[in-house]
C-alpha positions as CSV (number, residue, x, y, z in Angstrom):
1,X,41.0,143.7,88.6
2,X,42.8,141.1,90.6
3,X,44.7,138.1,89.1
4,X,45.4,134.8,90.7
5,X,48.2,133.2,88.7
6,X,48.4,129.4,89.1
7,X,51.8,127.8,88.5
8,X,53.3,124.4,89.1
9,X,56.3,125.7,91.1
10,X,58.5,128.8,91.3
11,X,60.3,129.1,88.0
12,X,63.5,131.2,87.5
13,X,62.1,132.7,84.3
14,X,58.7,133.5,85.7
15,X,59.5,135.0,89.1
16,X,61.2,138.2,87.8
17,X,58.3,138.9,85.5
18,X,55.7,138.5,88.3
19,X,57.8,140.8,90.4
20,X,57.9,143.4,87.6
21,X,54.1,143.2,87.1
22,X,53.5,143.6,90.9
23,X,55.9,146.6,91.0
24,X,54.0,148.2,88.1
25,X,50.6,148.0,89.9
26,X,49.2,144.8,88.5
27,X,47.2,143.3,91.3
28,X,48.6,139.7,91.1
29,X,49.2,136.9,93.4
30,X,50.6,133.4,92.6
31,X,49.3,130.0,93.8
32,X,52.0,127.4,93.5
33,X,51.2,123.7,93.4
34,X,54.7,122.8,94.7
35,X,57.7,124.4,96.4
36,X,60.1,121.9,94.9
37,X,62.4,124.5,93.3
38,X,62.8,126.7,96.3
39,X,65.4,124.5,97.9
40,X,67.8,121.9,96.5
41,X,66.0,119.4,94.4
42,X,66.7,116.6,91.9
43,X,66.0,117.6,88.3
44,X,65.2,114.4,86.3
45,X,66.0,116.1,82.9
46,X,69.4,117.4,84.1
47,X,69.9,114.2,86.1
48,X,71.4,116.0,89.0
49,X,70.6,118.0,92.2
50,X,70.0,121.7,91.5
51,X,69.8,124.8,93.8
52,X,69.0,128.0,92.0
53,X,71.2,130.9,92.9
54,X,68.5,133.5,92.5
55,X,65.6,134.4,94.8
56,X,62.4,133.0,93.3
57,X,59.9,134.4,95.9
58,X,60.8,138.0,96.5
59,X,58.8,141.0,95.4
60,X,55.3,139.6,94.9
61,X,52.4,137.9,96.7
62,X,52.3,134.1,96.7
63,X,51.0,131.0,98.5
64,X,51.8,127.3,98.2
65,X,49.1,124.7,97.8
66,X,49.3,121.3,99.4
67,X,50.4,119.4,96.4
68,X,53.9,117.8,96.8
69,X,54.8,115.8,93.8
70,X,53.5,114.6,90.4
71,X,53.1,110.9,91.5
72,X,51.6,111.3,95.0
73,X,48.0,110.2,94.7
74,X,47.4,110.9,98.4
75,X,47.6,114.6,97.6
76,X,44.9,114.7,95.0
77,X,42.1,115.2,97.5
78,X,43.7,118.1,99.4
79,X,44.8,119.7,96.1
80,X,41.2,119.4,94.9
81,X,40.1,121.3,98.0
82,X,42.6,124.0,97.2
83,X,41.4,124.1,93.6
84,X,37.9,125.0,94.8
85,X,39.4,127.6,97.2
86,X,41.0,129.3,94.1
87,X,37.6,129.2,92.3
88,X,35.7,130.6,95.3
89,X,38.3,133.2,96.2
90,X,36.4,136.5,96.2
91,X,39.7,138.5,96.2
92,X,40.4,137.6,92.5
93,X,38.4,138.2,89.4
94,X,40.8,136.5,87.0
95,X,42.5,133.1,87.1
96,X,45.6,132.9,84.9
97,X,46.8,129.4,84.2
98,X,50.0,128.3,82.5
99,X,49.2,125.3,80.3
100,X,45.8,123.7,79.7
101,X,46.4,119.9,79.5
102,X,47.1,119.0,83.1
103,X,44.0,118.0,85.1
104,X,44.3,120.8,87.6
105,X,44.4,123.7,85.1
106,X,41.8,122.1,82.9
107,X,39.3,121.8,85.8
108,X,40.0,125.5,86.6
109,X,39.3,126.4,82.9
110,X,36.1,124.3,82.8
111,X,34.7,125.5,86.1
112,X,35.7,129.1,85.8
113,X,32.4,130.2,84.3
114,X,30.4,128.6,87.0
115,X,32.3,130.6,89.6
116,X,32.1,133.8,87.5
117,X,35.9,133.9,86.9
118,X,37.6,135.2,83.8
119,X,40.3,132.9,82.5
120,X,43.7,133.8,81.0
121,X,45.6,131.0,79.3
122,X,49.3,131.1,78.5
123,X,50.7,128.1,76.8
124,X,53.8,127.2,74.7
125,X,52.2,125.2,72.0
126,X,53.0,125.7,68.3
127,X,53.2,123.5,65.2
128,X,56.7,122.4,65.9
129,X,56.6,122.3,69.7
130,X,56.4,118.5,69.7
131,X,56.1,115.6,67.3
132,X,52.4,115.0,66.6
133,X,50.6,112.2,64.8
134,X,47.5,112.8,62.6
135,X,45.4,111.6,65.5
136,X,47.0,114.0,67.9
137,X,46.5,116.9,65.5
138,X,42.8,116.1,65.1
139,X,42.5,115.7,68.9
140,X,44.1,119.1,69.4
141,X,41.8,120.7,66.9
142,X,38.7,119.4,68.8
143,X,40.3,120.2,72.2
144,X,41.1,123.8,71.5
145,X,37.7,124.2,69.8
146,X,36.1,123.2,73.1
147,X,38.5,125.1,75.4
148,X,38.0,128.3,73.4
149,X,34.5,128.6,74.9
150,X,35.9,128.7,78.5
151,X,38.9,130.9,78.0
152,X,38.6,134.7,77.9
153,X,42.1,135.6,76.8
154,X,44.8,133.6,75.2
155,X,48.2,135.2,76.1
156,X,50.4,134.3,73.1
157,X,54.1,134.0,73.8
158,X,55.1,134.7,70.2
159,X,54.1,134.5,66.6
160,X,54.3,130.7,66.2
161,X,52.1,130.3,69.3
162,X,49.6,132.8,68.0
163,X,49.5,131.1,64.6
164,X,48.8,127.8,66.2
165,X,45.8,129.2,68.0
166,X,44.5,130.8,64.9
167,X,45.0,127.6,62.9
168,X,42.9,125.8,65.5
169,X,40.1,128.4,65.1
170,X,40.7,130.4,68.2
171,X,39.1,133.8,67.8
172,X,41.9,136.4,67.0
173,X,40.2,139.0,69.2
174,X,40.9,136.7,72.1
175,X,44.6,136.5,71.4
176,X,46.9,139.1,73.1
177,X,50.7,139.1,72.9
178,X,52.4,138.5,76.3
179,X,55.8,137.4,75.0
180,X,58.2,134.9,76.5
181,X,60.9,137.1,78.1
182,X,63.8,137.0,80.6
183,X,65.3,139.7,82.8
184,X,67.2,141.3,80.0
185,X,69.1,143.6,82.3
186,X,70.4,140.7,84.3
187,X,72.1,139.2,81.3
188,X,73.3,142.4,79.6
189,X,77.1,142.6,79.2
190,X,78.4,145.4,81.5
191,X,81.9,145.5,79.9
192,X,83.4,145.1,76.5
193,X,84.4,141.7,75.2
194,X,88.0,141.2,74.4
195,X,88.7,140.4,70.7
196,X,89.4,136.6,70.5
197,X,91.3,134.8,67.7
198,X,88.6,132.0,67.8
199,X,84.9,132.1,67.3
200,X,83.3,130.8,70.5
201,X,80.1,128.8,70.0
202,X,77.9,128.0,72.9
203,X,75.3,125.2,73.5
204,X,73.4,125.8,76.7
205,X,70.5,123.3,77.3
206,X,69.7,119.9,78.6
207,X,71.6,117.1,76.9
208,X,68.5,115.4,75.5
209,X,67.7,113.9,72.1
210,X,65.0,116.6,71.4
211,X,67.6,119.4,72.0
212,X,69.7,118.1,69.2
213,X,73.1,118.0,70.9
214,X,73.9,114.9,68.8
215,X,73.2,116.9,65.6
216,X,75.6,119.6,66.7
217,X,78.4,117.1,67.6
218,X,78.0,115.5,64.2
219,X,78.2,118.8,62.5
220,X,81.4,119.7,64.5
221,X,83.0,116.4,63.6
222,X,82.4,117.1,59.9
223,X,83.7,120.7,60.1
224,X,86.8,119.5,61.9
225,X,87.9,117.6,58.8
226,X,89.3,121.0,57.8
227,X,92.2,121.9,60.2
228,X,91.5,125.6,59.5
229,X,88.1,125.4,61.2
230,X,89.5,123.5,64.1
231,X,92.0,126.3,64.8
232,X,89.4,129.0,64.4
233,X,86.6,127.7,66.5
234,X,85.7,126.5,70.0
235,X,82.5,124.9,71.2
236,X,81.3,125.1,74.8
237,X,78.6,122.7,75.8
238,X,76.7,123.6,79.0
239,X,74.2,121.2,80.5
240,X,73.7,117.7,81.6
241,X,71.2,115.0,81.0
242,X,70.5,111.6,79.4
243,X,73.0,112.1,76.6
244,X,75.9,113.1,78.8
245,X,77.8,109.8,78.4
246,X,77.0,109.7,74.7
247,X,78.6,113.2,74.3
248,X,81.7,112.2,76.2
249,X,82.2,109.0,74.2
250,X,81.5,110.8,70.9
251,X,84.1,113.5,71.6
252,X,86.6,110.9,72.7
253,X,86.0,108.4,69.8
254,X,86.2,111.1,67.2
255,X,89.2,112.9,68.8
256,X,87.4,116.2,68.9
257,X,89.7,118.8,70.4
258,X,87.7,122.0,70.2
259,X,84.6,121.0,72.3
260,X,84.5,121.5,76.0
261,X,81.8,119.8,78.1
262,X,81.2,122.2,81.0
263,X,78.3,120.5,82.8
264,X,75.3,122.3,84.4
265,X,75.9,126.0,85.2
266,X,73.7,128.1,87.4
267,X,72.2,131.5,86.4
268,X,75.2,133.6,87.4
269,X,77.7,131.2,86.0
270,X,75.8,130.9,82.7
271,X,75.6,134.6,82.3
272,X,79.4,134.7,82.4
273,X,79.6,132.1,79.6
274,X,77.2,134.1,77.5
275,X,79.4,137.2,77.9
276,X,82.5,135.3,76.8
277,X,81.0,133.5,73.8
278,X,80.0,134.8,70.3
279,X,77.3,132.6,68.9
280,X,74.6,130.6,70.7
281,X,73.5,127.4,68.9
282,X,70.1,125.8,69.7
283,X,69.7,122.8,67.3
284,X,66.5,121.4,68.8
285,X,64.3,118.9,67.0
286,X,61.3,120.3,68.8
287,X,61.3,123.4,71.0
288,X,58.2,125.3,72.4
289,X,60.3,128.4,72.8
290,X,63.9,128.4,73.9
291,X,64.5,131.1,76.5
292,X,68.3,130.6,76.2
293,X,67.9,132.6,73.0
294,X,66.5,135.5,74.9
295,X,69.3,135.3,77.5
296,X,72.0,135.0,74.9
297,X,70.7,137.9,72.8
298,X,70.5,140.1,76.0
299,X,74.1,139.2,76.6
300,X,75.0,140.3,73.0
301,X,75.3,136.9,71.2
302,X,74.6,136.0,67.6
303,X,72.2,133.1,67.2
304,X,72.0,129.8,65.2
305,X,68.7,128.0,65.7
306,X,66.8,125.2,64.0
307,X,63.5,126.1,62.2
308,X,61.5,124.3,64.9
309,X,62.6,126.6,67.7
310,X,59.6,128.7,68.7
311,X,61.7,131.7,69.6
312,X,63.2,131.7,66.1
313,X,60.0,133.0,64.6
314,X,60.2,136.2,66.6
315,X,63.9,136.7,67.5
316,X,66.2,135.3,64.8
317,X,66.7,136.6,61.3
318,X,69.6,137.4,59.0
319,X,70.3,140.5,60.9
320,X,71.2,138.7,64.2
321,X,71.7,135.1,63.2
322,X,70.9,132.1,61.0
323,X,68.1,129.6,60.9
324,X,68.9,126.1,59.7
325,X,66.6,123.2,58.8
326,X,66.1,121.0,61.8
327,X,68.1,117.7,61.7
328,X,69.9,118.9,58.5
329,X,73.5,118.5,59.6
330,X,75.0,120.0,56.4
331,X,72.8,123.1,56.7
332,X,73.9,123.5,60.3
333,X,77.6,123.0,59.2
334,X,77.2,125.8,56.7
335,X,75.7,128.2,59.2
336,X,78.6,127.5,61.7
337,X,81.2,127.9,58.9
338,X,79.7,131.2,58.0
339,X,80.4,132.6,61.4
340,X,83.9,131.1,61.5
341,X,84.7,132.7,58.1
342,X,83.1,136.0,58.9
343,X,84.4,136.6,62.4
344,X,84.9,140.4,61.8
345,X,81.1,140.7,61.0
346,X,79.9,139.0,64.1
347,X,79.8,142.3,66.0
348,X,77.1,143.4,63.5
349,X,74.9,140.4,64.5
350,X,75.6,140.9,68.2
351,X,74.5,144.6,68.1
352,X,71.3,143.6,66.3
353,X,70.6,141.0,68.9
354,X,70.8,143.6,71.6
355,X,68.5,145.9,69.6
356,X,65.9,143.2,68.8
357,X,65.7,141.8,72.4
358,X,64.6,145.2,73.7
359,X,61.2,144.6,72.2
360,X,60.9,141.3,74.1
361,X,60.9,142.7,77.6
362,X,59.0,142.8,80.8
363,X,57.6,146.2,79.6
364,X,56.0,144.5,76.6
365,X,54.4,141.8,78.8
366,X,53.0,144.6,81.0
367,X,51.4,146.2,77.9
368,X,49.9,142.9,77.0
369,X,48.5,142.2,80.5
370,X,47.0,145.7,80.6
371,X,45.4,145.1,77.2
372,X,43.9,141.8,78.4
373,X,42.6,143.5,81.6
374,X,41.0,146.3,79.5
375,X,39.4,143.7,77.2
376,X,37.9,141.9,80.2
377,X,36.6,145.2,81.8
378,X,35.0,146.3,78.5
379,X,33.2,143.0,78.3
380,X,31.7,143.1,81.8
């Protein structure tokens, strides 16, 4: 069976997976709504121009639709024409959409049955993926109840995502695990780390309120009241965004000596920082997944994550890291202090990260896609 995968734009996390699926005889092509990420572009969250240092288009079939940007009303008509081309395409039996709450994907989902298409849906939603009011929760319950009729397979990215579907009365028989993964081999450490006198902690994300960088800095400030911890720890902050100035001022005003703001780093540069650090910290207030955890584990890092990080439900436990209560600064402090005081034991956590991440791989996604295809074929 042939899959047409509809995505907003080429994504550095998605392209290697699509290439792997194509290489392993999954008949898949990608329809992109935009080519914005192929060349240098302005990322509004990072608040700077970015040019990815990896090839996002090699090794698989793709085409670009005529949509240019999110606010260009003039492109709605030609994009709608392309939407119906996707639905009428006789060379694909299955349309795979990523996300179900933008108008383009929702129309594909709703019209799929009319055009005799099978629909695969992959989404990031879970109970802590965003802040929701009671009204929003009720709306989602009704929304997924209705969408369920039109979707043939829900491709769950992890346990929290699967639980959300089940709690919104999605039929479990429709849910198949196709986990969120990265190219583990790309991030794997090829040489041994030198033993360091300090524990190196790494934050690698956008400097946004929802990512909790302010929570981390507050915890560091409190920890640094003890000179012993200052001498034994170093914190590297990688990223840029709306809180960049806040971070600089906070560090300056509190005379914090063991934090380095390193700015945005591309994939190859980021890999190097993973290899040189010991513990990744992701203190998000809300986080659909957190692929930096996959990357850091593949590079052999221990993990500290808030309990609202989607990846934490699958990838973090007491064998490879620590989970702290989101926005609980004291709890985060205690988890950081544990790793400072137990530096000799960090290698145990690192080894377990490497072992655990092997189960979250392209190969596991391939198994899931094959299961979904078999389910579709059996129901024909």
